[in-house]
C-alpha positions in Angstrom: 156.5 66.4 123.9 160.3 66.9 124.6 162.8 69.7 125.3 162.4 72.6 123.3 159.1 71.6 121.9 155.6 72.7 122.3 152.1 71.6 121.5 148.5 72.4 121.6 145.4 71.1 122.9 142.0 72.1 121.3 139.1 70.3 123.6 139.4 67.4 125.9 142.7 65.7 126.1 146.1 65.8 127.8 149.4 67.4 127.1 152.6 65.8 128.8 156.4 66.7 128.8 158.9 64.8 130.6 162.5 65.7 131.6 162.2 69.1 133.4 165.2 69.4 135.4 166.5 73.0 135.2 163.6 73.5 132.1 160.3 74.9 132.6 157.0 73.5 131.4 154.7 76.5 130.9 150.8 76.2 130.1 148.8 78.8 128.9 145.2 78.3 128.3 141.6 79.8 127.7 139.2 77.7 130.1 136.1 79.2 128.2 137.1 77.6 124.8 139.2 74.7 126.1 142.2 75.8 124.2 145.5 75.4 125.8 149.4 74.9 124.9 152.3 74.0 126.5 156.1 74.7 125.9 159.3 73.0 127.4 161.4 76.3 128.0 165.1 75.0 128.2 166.8 78.6 128.2 165.9 81.9 129.5 166.7 84.1 126.5 167.4 83.5 122.7 170.6 84.9 121.1 168.4 86.6 118.8 164.8 87.4 118.2 165.0 85.1 114.6 165.5 81.5 116.1 164.5 78.3 114.3 163.4 76.9 117.7 161.2 79.4 119.2 160.2 77.1 122.2 163.6 76.8 123.4 163.9 80.2 125.1 161.6 82.0 127.5 161.2 85.2 125.5 160.3 83.5 122.0 158.3 80.5 123.5 155.8 82.7 125.1 155.3 84.5 122.0 155.2 81.6 119.9 152.7 79.9 122.4 150.2 82.9 122.6 150.4 83.2 118.7 149.4 79.5 118.4 146.6 80.0 121.0 145.2 83.0 119.2 145.2 81.1 115.9 143.2 78.4 117.3 140.7 80.6 118.7 141.5 81.4 122.2 141.2 85.0 123.7 144.2 86.8 125.4 141.8 88.4 127.8 141.0 85.0 129.1 144.5 83.5 129.6 145.8 82.1 132.5 149.2 80.3 133.0 150.6 77.3 135.2 154.3 76.3 135.1 156.7 74.1 136.6 160.3 73.1 136.7 163.4 75.1 137.2 165.3 72.8 139.5 168.9 73.5 140.5 170.3 70.4 138.9 174.0 71.0 139.8 173.8 71.3 143.6 176.3 73.3 145.5 177.3 75.2 142.6 177.1 79.1 142.7 178.3 80.1 139.5 175.7 82.4 137.6 175.9 80.3 134.4 174.9 77.1 136.2 171.8 78.7 137.7 169.9 77.8 134.8 166.8 76.7 136.7 166.3 79.7 138.7 167.0 82.0 135.3 164.4 80.2 133.5 161.8 80.6 136.2 162.7 84.2 136.4 162.5 84.7 132.5 159.1 83.0 132.3 157.7 85.1 135.1 158.9 88.2 133.4 157.4 87.1 130.1 154.1 86.4 131.4 153.9 89.8 133.6 154.9 91.6 130.4 152.0 90.2 128.7 149.4 90.5 131.4 148.9 86.7 131.9 148.0 85.8 135.3 149.9 82.9 137.1 147.5 80.8 139.0 149.8 77.9 139.8 153.7 77.1 139.7 155.9 74.4 141.3 159.4 75.6 140.7 163.1 75.3 142.3 164.1 72.4 144.3 166.9 69.8 143.3 164.7 67.2 141.5 163.3 66.9 137.9 159.8 66.8 137.2 157.1 65.4 134.9 154.0 67.4 134.0 150.9 66.7 132.5 147.6 69.1 131.7 144.4 68.2 131.1 141.3 69.7 129.6 138.7 70.4 130.5 139.5 69.9 134.4 142.6 72.5 133.9 144.5 70.6 136.2 148.3 70.5 136.3 149.7 67.1 137.5 153.2 67.2 138.5 155.3 63.9 139.2 158.8 64.3 141.0 161.7 62.4 140.3 161.1 61.1 143.7 157.8 59.8 142.9 155.9 62.4 144.7 152.6 64.2 142.9 151.1 67.4 143.0 148.2 68.5 141.3 147.6 72.7 140.6 
């Protein structure tokens, strides 16, 4: 899936998103019923609550994903999250407006905490892009960096 998109997985399979530079890929899942969702968050906050692209912004993406997971039979009491991304793609730049990666990571963490969703793995920051893939039933989040390094959470 691409930037500012979201997808669900019900049962065995894999969700993948590429091109995570300053963006953050957020996975929320219920391991008991094997339902998971992934959103590719591009920006920290929506300009308004009404948006045609809720997956684009951390505040609306988490709400959208929680709603989709519940409709698919997942229970919020069992939700756990993993996320990756939020790189600083403009090295040496100190302007607040260009610290999008850091701001995205902060926004995702705040949105998950506000909903009481525990984060059990994250790989954030740095200066390189990432591709992530989440698998059910293993609940493994595989992160491949632009340098070819691989990590599994």
